[in-house]
TORKOL-4160 file (C-alpha; in steps of 0.2 Angstrom, whole numbers, padded with zeros to 4 digits, m for minus):
270
<pt num="1" X="0467" Y="0068" Z="m0281"/>
<pt num="2" X="0456" Y="0054" Z="m0285"/>
<pt num="3" X="0440" Y="0058" Z="m0296"/>
<pt num="4" X="0425" Y="0048" Z="m0301"/>
<pt num="5" X="0429" Y="0040" Z="m0318"/>
<pt num="6" X="0413" Y="0029" Z="m0321"/>
<pt num="7" X="0396" Y="0026" Z="m0316"/>
<pt num="8" X="0391" Y="0019" Z="m0299"/>
<pt num="9" X="0390" Y="0000" Z="m0300"/>
<pt num="10" X="0385" Y="m0014" Z="m0289"/>
<pt num="11" X="0399" Y="m0024" Z="m0280"/>
<pt num="12" X="0397" Y="m0040" Z="m0271"/>
<pt num="13" X="0380" Y="m0042" Z="m0262"/>
<pt num="14" X="0372" Y="m0027" Z="m0270"/>
<pt num="15" X="0385" Y="m0015" Z="m0262"/>
<pt num="16" X="0386" Y="0002" Z="m0270"/>
<pt num="17" X="0403" Y="0006" Z="m0277"/>
<pt num="18" X="0409" Y="0021" Z="m0286"/>
<pt num="19" X="0425" Y="0018" Z="m0296"/>
<pt num="20" X="0438" Y="0032" Z="m0295"/>
<pt num="21" X="0451" Y="0026" Z="m0307"/>
<pt num="22" X="0468" Y="0021" Z="m0301"/>
<pt num="23" X="0479" Y="0028" Z="m0288"/>
<pt num="24" X="0493" Y="0040" Z="m0293"/>
<pt num="25" X="0510" Y="0040" Z="m0286"/>
<pt num="26" X="0506" Y="0054" Z="m0275"/>
<pt num="27" X="0491" Y="0045" Z="m0268"/>
<pt num="28" X="0500" Y="0030" Z="m0264"/>
<pt num="29" X="0516" Y="0037" Z="m0257"/>
<pt num="30" X="0529" Y="0051" Z="m0258"/>
<pt num="31" X="0546" Y="0043" Z="m0262"/>
<pt num="32" X="0563" Y="0050" Z="m0267"/>
<pt num="33" X="0581" Y="0049" Z="m0263"/>
<pt num="34" X="0587" Y="0050" Z="m0245"/>
<pt num="35" X="0592" Y="0069" Z="m0244"/>
<pt num="36" X="0590" Y="0070" Z="m0225"/>
<pt num="37" X="0608" Y="0076" Z="m0222"/>
<pt num="38" X="0607" Y="0090" Z="m0235"/>
<pt num="39" X="0589" Y="0095" Z="m0230"/>
<pt num="40" X="0594" Y="0096" Z="m0212"/>
<pt num="41" X="0609" Y="0107" Z="m0216"/>
<pt num="42" X="0597" Y="0119" Z="m0226"/>
<pt num="43" X="0585" Y="0120" Z="m0211"/>
<pt num="44" X="0599" Y="0123" Z="m0199"/>
<pt num="45" X="0605" Y="0139" Z="m0207"/>
<pt num="46" X="0615" Y="0134" Z="m0222"/>
<pt num="47" X="0613" Y="0145" Z="m0237"/>
<pt num="48" X="0597" Y="0141" Z="m0246"/>
<pt num="49" X="0583" Y="0151" Z="m0254"/>
<pt num="50" X="0565" Y="0150" Z="m0247"/>
<pt num="51" X="0560" Y="0138" Z="m0260"/>
<pt num="52" X="0574" Y="0127" Z="m0257"/>
<pt num="53" X="0570" Y="0126" Z="m0239"/>
<pt num="54" X="0552" Y="0123" Z="m0242"/>
<pt num="55" X="0556" Y="0109" Z="m0254"/>
<pt num="56" X="0568" Y="0102" Z="m0240"/>
<pt num="57" X="0553" Y="0103" Z="m0228"/>
<pt num="58" X="0542" Y="0094" Z="m0240"/>
<pt num="59" X="0555" Y="0080" Z="m0240"/>
<pt num="60" X="0556" Y="0080" Z="m0221"/>
<pt num="61" X="0538" Y="0078" Z="m0219"/>
<pt num="62" X="0538" Y="0063" Z="m0231"/>
<pt num="63" X="0552" Y="0055" Z="m0221"/>
<pt num="64" X="0543" Y="0058" Z="m0205"/>
<pt num="65" X="0527" Y="0051" Z="m0210"/>
<pt num="66" X="0534" Y="0036" Z="m0218"/>
<pt num="67" X="0545" Y="0032" Z="m0202"/>
<pt num="68" X="0531" Y="0038" Z="m0190"/>
<pt num="69" X="0543" Y="0051" Z="m0184"/>
<pt num="70" X="0558" Y="0040" Z="m0181"/>
<pt num="71" X="0566" Y="0052" Z="m0180"/>
<pt num="72" X="0557" Y="0068" Z="m0177"/>
<pt num="73" X="0567" Y="0080" Z="m0187"/>
<pt num="74" X="0565" Y="0095" Z="m0175"/>
<pt num="75" X="0577" Y="0107" Z="m0184"/>
<pt num="76" X="0562" Y="0110" Z="m0196"/>
<pt num="77" X="0551" Y="0116" Z="m0183"/>
<pt num="78" X="0550" Y="0133" Z="m0174"/>
<pt num="79" X="0553" Y="0132" Z="m0155"/>
<pt num="80" X="0535" Y="0139" Z="m0153"/>
<pt num="81" X="0527" Y="0127" Z="m0165"/>
<pt num="82" X="0508" Y="0124" Z="m0161"/>
<pt num="83" X="0498" Y="0109" Z="m0165"/>
<pt num="84" X="0479" Y="0105" Z="m0164"/>
<pt num="85" X="0468" Y="0091" Z="m0169"/>
<pt num="86" X="0451" Y="0084" Z="m0164"/>
<pt num="87" X="0459" Y="0077" Z="m0148"/>
<pt num="88" X="0474" Y="0088" Z="m0143"/>
<pt num="89" X="0480" Y="0106" Z="m0143"/>
<pt num="90" X="0498" Y="0110" Z="m0138"/>
<pt num="91" X="0512" Y="0123" Z="m0140"/>
<pt num="92" X="0531" Y="0121" Z="m0141"/>
<pt num="93" X="0543" Y="0109" Z="m0149"/>
<pt num="94" X="0545" Y="0099" Z="m0133"/>
<pt num="95" X="0527" Y="0095" Z="m0131"/>
<pt num="96" X="0526" Y="0092" Z="m0150"/>
<pt num="97" X="0540" Y="0079" Z="m0148"/>
<pt num="98" X="0532" Y="0071" Z="m0134"/>
<pt num="99" X="0515" Y="0069" Z="m0143"/>
<pt num="100" X="0523" Y="0061" Z="m0159"/>
<pt num="101" X="0534" Y="0049" Z="m0147"/>
<pt num="102" X="0518" Y="0044" Z="m0138"/>
<pt num="103" X="0508" Y="0040" Z="m0154"/>
<pt num="104" X="0522" Y="0030" Z="m0162"/>
<pt num="105" X="0524" Y="0020" Z="m0146"/>
<pt num="106" X="0542" Y="0027" Z="m0142"/>
<pt num="107" X="0538" Y="0034" Z="m0125"/>
<pt num="108" X="0533" Y="0024" Z="m0109"/>
<pt num="109" X="0515" Y="0030" Z="m0110"/>
<pt num="110" X="0514" Y="0027" Z="m0129"/>
<pt num="111" X="0521" Y="0009" Z="m0127"/>
<pt num="112" X="0508" Y="0005" Z="m0114"/>
<pt num="113" X="0494" Y="0012" Z="m0125"/>
<pt num="114" X="0498" Y="0009" Z="m0143"/>
<pt num="115" X="0505" Y="m0004" Z="m0155"/>
<pt num="116" X="0506" Y="m0006" Z="m0174"/>
<pt num="117" X="0505" Y="0012" Z="m0177"/>
<pt num="118" X="0507" Y="0018" Z="m0195"/>
<pt num="119" X="0505" Y="0033" Z="m0206"/>
<pt num="120" X="0502" Y="0032" Z="m0225"/>
<pt num="121" X="0506" Y="0048" Z="m0233"/>
<pt num="122" X="0496" Y="0051" Z="m0249"/>
<pt num="123" X="0502" Y="0069" Z="m0254"/>
<pt num="124" X="0512" Y="0084" Z="m0248"/>
<pt num="125" X="0507" Y="0099" Z="m0258"/>
<pt num="126" X="0509" Y="0118" Z="m0258"/>
<pt num="127" X="0493" Y="0129" Z="m0257"/>
<pt num="128" X="0491" Y="0139" Z="m0273"/>
<pt num="129" X="0493" Y="0158" Z="m0270"/>
<pt num="130" X="0499" Y="0155" Z="m0252"/>
<pt num="131" X="0518" Y="0152" Z="m0252"/>
<pt num="132" X="0519" Y="0150" Z="m0233"/>
<pt num="133" X="0507" Y="0135" Z="m0232"/>
<pt num="134" X="0508" Y="0117" Z="m0235"/>
<pt num="135" X="0495" Y="0103" Z="m0234"/>
<pt num="136" X="0497" Y="0084" Z="m0232"/>
<pt num="137" X="0484" Y="0070" Z="m0234"/>
<pt num="138" X="0486" Y="0054" Z="m0224"/>
<pt num="139" X="0479" Y="0039" Z="m0216"/>
<pt num="140" X="0484" Y="0036" Z="m0198"/>
<pt num="141" X="0481" Y="0019" Z="m0188"/>
<pt num="142" X="0485" Y="0011" Z="m0172"/>
<pt num="143" X="0480" Y="m0003" Z="m0161"/>
<pt num="144" X="0474" Y="0001" Z="m0143"/>
<pt num="145" X="0483" Y="m0011" Z="m0132"/>
<pt num="146" X="0474" Y="m0008" Z="m0115"/>
<pt num="147" X="0458" Y="m0016" Z="m0121"/>
<pt num="148" X="0458" Y="m0035" Z="m0121"/>
<pt num="149" X="0449" Y="m0035" Z="m0138"/>
<pt num="150" X="0464" Y="m0025" Z="m0146"/>
<pt num="151" X="0453" Y="m0013" Z="m0156"/>
<pt num="152" X="0461" Y="m0004" Z="m0171"/>
<pt num="153" X="0457" Y="0015" Z="m0174"/>
<pt num="154" X="0459" Y="0022" Z="m0191"/>
<pt num="155" X="0458" Y="0040" Z="m0196"/>
<pt num="156" X="0460" Y="0049" Z="m0213"/>
<pt num="157" X="0462" Y="0068" Z="m0216"/>
<pt num="158" X="0473" Y="0082" Z="m0219"/>
<pt num="159" X="0486" Y="0093" Z="m0210"/>
<pt num="160" X="0487" Y="0111" Z="m0214"/>
<pt num="161" X="0504" Y="0119" Z="m0210"/>
<pt num="162" X="0510" Y="0137" Z="m0209"/>
<pt num="163" X="0528" Y="0140" Z="m0211"/>
<pt num="164" X="0540" Y="0155" Z="m0208"/>
<pt num="165" X="0552" Y="0164" Z="m0220"/>
<pt num="166" X="0565" Y="0151" Z="m0216"/>
<pt num="167" X="0552" Y="0137" Z="m0220"/>
<pt num="168" X="0551" Y="0131" Z="m0202"/>
<pt num="169" X="0534" Y="0125" Z="m0196"/>
<pt num="170" X="0525" Y="0137" Z="m0186"/>
<pt num="171" X="0508" Y="0129" Z="m0184"/>
<pt num="172" X="0500" Y="0112" Z="m0189"/>
<pt num="173" X="0481" Y="0110" Z="m0189"/>
<pt num="174" X="0474" Y="0092" Z="m0192"/>
<pt num="175" X="0457" Y="0089" Z="m0198"/>
<pt num="176" X="0448" Y="0072" Z="m0199"/>
<pt num="177" X="0437" Y="0067" Z="m0214"/>
<pt num="178" X="0424" Y="0060" Z="m0203"/>
<pt num="179" X="0421" Y="0076" Z="m0193"/>
<pt num="180" X="0427" Y="0091" Z="m0204"/>
<pt num="181" X="0425" Y="0087" Z="m0223"/>
<pt num="182" X="0413" Y="0099" Z="m0231"/>
<pt num="183" X="0407" Y="0105" Z="m0248"/>
<pt num="184" X="0420" Y="0105" Z="m0262"/>
<pt num="185" X="0432" Y="0096" Z="m0251"/>
<pt num="186" X="0434" Y="0111" Z="m0239"/>
<pt num="187" X="0438" Y="0108" Z="m0220"/>
<pt num="188" X="0430" Y="0117" Z="m0205"/>
<pt num="189" X="0433" Y="0115" Z="m0187"/>
<pt num="190" X="0425" Y="0100" Z="m0178"/>
<pt num="191" X="0412" Y="0101" Z="m0164"/>
<pt num="192" X="0417" Y="0100" Z="m0146"/>
<pt num="193" X="0421" Y="0083" Z="m0140"/>
<pt num="194" X="0418" Y="0076" Z="m0158"/>
<pt num="195" X="0435" Y="0068" Z="m0158"/>
<pt num="196" X="0432" Y="0059" Z="m0142"/>
<pt num="197" X="0416" Y="0052" Z="m0149"/>
<pt num="198" X="0424" Y="0046" Z="m0165"/>
<pt num="199" X="0438" Y="0038" Z="m0156"/>
<pt num="200" X="0427" Y="0030" Z="m0143"/>
<pt num="201" X="0416" Y="0022" Z="m0156"/>
<pt num="202" X="0430" Y="0014" Z="m0164"/>
<pt num="203" X="0437" Y="0007" Z="m0148"/>
<pt num="204" X="0420" Y="m0002" Z="m0144"/>
<pt num="205" X="0420" Y="m0021" Z="m0144"/>
<pt num="206" X="0412" Y="m0028" Z="m0161"/>
<pt num="207" X="0395" Y="m0032" Z="m0153"/>
<pt num="208" X="0392" Y="m0014" Z="m0148"/>
<pt num="209" X="0397" Y="m0006" Z="m0164"/>
<pt num="210" X="0384" Y="m0001" Z="m0177"/>
<pt num="211" X="0392" Y="m0010" Z="m0191"/>
<pt num="212" X="0409" Y="m0018" Z="m0196"/>
<pt num="213" X="0421" Y="m0012" Z="m0209"/>
<pt num="214" X="0422" Y="m0024" Z="m0224"/>
<pt num="215" X="0433" Y="m0040" Z="m0222"/>
<pt num="216" X="0444" Y="m0034" Z="m0236"/>
<pt num="217" X="0448" Y="m0018" Z="m0227"/>
<pt num="218" X="0452" Y="m0027" Z="m0211"/>
<pt num="219" X="0463" Y="m0040" Z="m0218"/>
<pt num="220" X="0473" Y="m0028" Z="m0228"/>
<pt num="221" X="0467" Y="m0031" Z="m0246"/>
<pt num="222" X="0460" Y="m0014" Z="m0247"/>
<pt num="223" X="0470" Y="0001" Z="m0241"/>
<pt num="224" X="0460" Y="0016" Z="m0234"/>
<pt num="225" X="0462" Y="0032" Z="m0243"/>
<pt num="226" X="0447" Y="0042" Z="m0235"/>
<pt num="227" X="0436" Y="0038" Z="m0221"/>
<pt num="228" X="0422" Y="0050" Z="m0222"/>
<pt num="229" X="0406" Y="0050" Z="m0212"/>
<pt num="230" X="0395" Y="0044" Z="m0227"/>
<pt num="231" X="0407" Y="0033" Z="m0237"/>
<pt num="232" X="0425" Y="0025" Z="m0238"/>
<pt num="233" X="0437" Y="0027" Z="m0252"/>
<pt num="234" X="0449" Y="0012" Z="m0254"/>
<pt num="235" X="0463" Y="0007" Z="m0265"/>
<pt num="236" X="0464" Y="m0012" Z="m0270"/>
<pt num="237" X="0482" Y="m0016" Z="m0265"/>
<pt num="238" X="0483" Y="m0029" Z="m0279"/>
<pt num="239" X="0478" Y="m0019" Z="m0294"/>
<pt num="240" X="0478" Y="m0001" Z="m0288"/>
<pt num="241" X="0460" Y="0001" Z="m0292"/>
<pt num="242" X="0452" Y="0016" Z="m0282"/>
<pt num="243" X="0434" Y="0015" Z="m0277"/>
<pt num="244" X="0421" Y="0021" Z="m0264"/>
<pt num="245" X="0408" Y="0012" Z="m0255"/>
<pt num="246" X="0395" Y="0018" Z="m0242"/>
<pt num="247" X="0401" Y="0019" Z="m0224"/>
<pt num="248" X="0396" Y="0004" Z="m0213"/>
<pt num="249" X="0380" Y="0007" Z="m0204"/>
<pt num="250" X="0374" Y="0021" Z="m0217"/>
<pt num="251" X="0357" Y="0016" Z="m0223"/>
<pt num="252" X="0348" Y="0023" Z="m0238"/>
<pt num="253" X="0334" Y="0018" Z="m0249"/>
<pt num="254" X="0345" Y="0021" Z="m0264"/>
<pt num="255" X="0363" Y="0018" Z="m0258"/>
<pt num="256" X="0371" Y="0021" Z="m0276"/>
<pt num="257" X="0363" Y="0038" Z="m0278"/>
<pt num="258" X="0367" Y="0043" Z="m0260"/>
<pt num="259" X="0385" Y="0038" Z="m0263"/>
<pt num="260" X="0386" Y="0048" Z="m0279"/>
<pt num="261" X="0379" Y="0063" Z="m0271"/>
<pt num="262" X="0391" Y="0063" Z="m0256"/>
<pt num="263" X="0406" Y="0061" Z="m0268"/>
<pt num="264" X="0400" Y="0076" Z="m0279"/>
<pt num="265" X="0397" Y="0086" Z="m0263"/>
<pt num="266" X="0415" Y="0083" Z="m0258"/>
<pt num="267" X="0423" Y="0086" Z="m0275"/>
<pt num="268" X="0427" Y="0068" Z="m0280"/>
<pt num="269" X="0414" Y="0067" Z="m0294"/>
<pt num="270" X="0409" Y="0079" Z="m0308"/>
């Protein structure tokens, strides 16, 4: 993952910025040859070891995230799969399928509510010492169409998966960086209704928000890697530079020191 590689410096009009090096391939995307047919055969019962099936699942997740679940490769999921994030809790493959179709705008409800949905996948990784767990890191965004000012909502976080002996997904638990990120980069369950509060604040018209995101983030010059409560981590699309700045609306007598302290607490700085 990205780590602090230099001193906190000033940027623009006195904005505190912590340079975090340059994005690695894992932090920008997960790419590879199209092995979907072979992976599907493994998951559907063709001979394969657990590790082969697990690697196939990792490639499946990379495809699903990049395509926003078009298609949803349901053969990699248990019939009783469960999903939980700060807004939803559901059980069963059919409900899981309906949820991803809604978010991607492929269902009737989703088409009415959302547009311009995307997921940027930054990593798909195993968990050391726990062979039946996987973790992904991502950025999710969409435009909410029902409101006339067409607000965009952005979230970053991790998905923690547990898998069975055939490497099918049993559970998925999503955590948002704004709500659950704690010391040393560990995640803990969010408070009740915290997800609705975070989403609701992003859907407000601009004149009611506490502060606006930087123009470079809005116009696509910066790609969002982490949206934490106290700071943002961006990648400059042009040169790959990765850096952190204080979150909009966060006030401090010493922004640079506050930013460095938050990065150290979350394991991004020594």
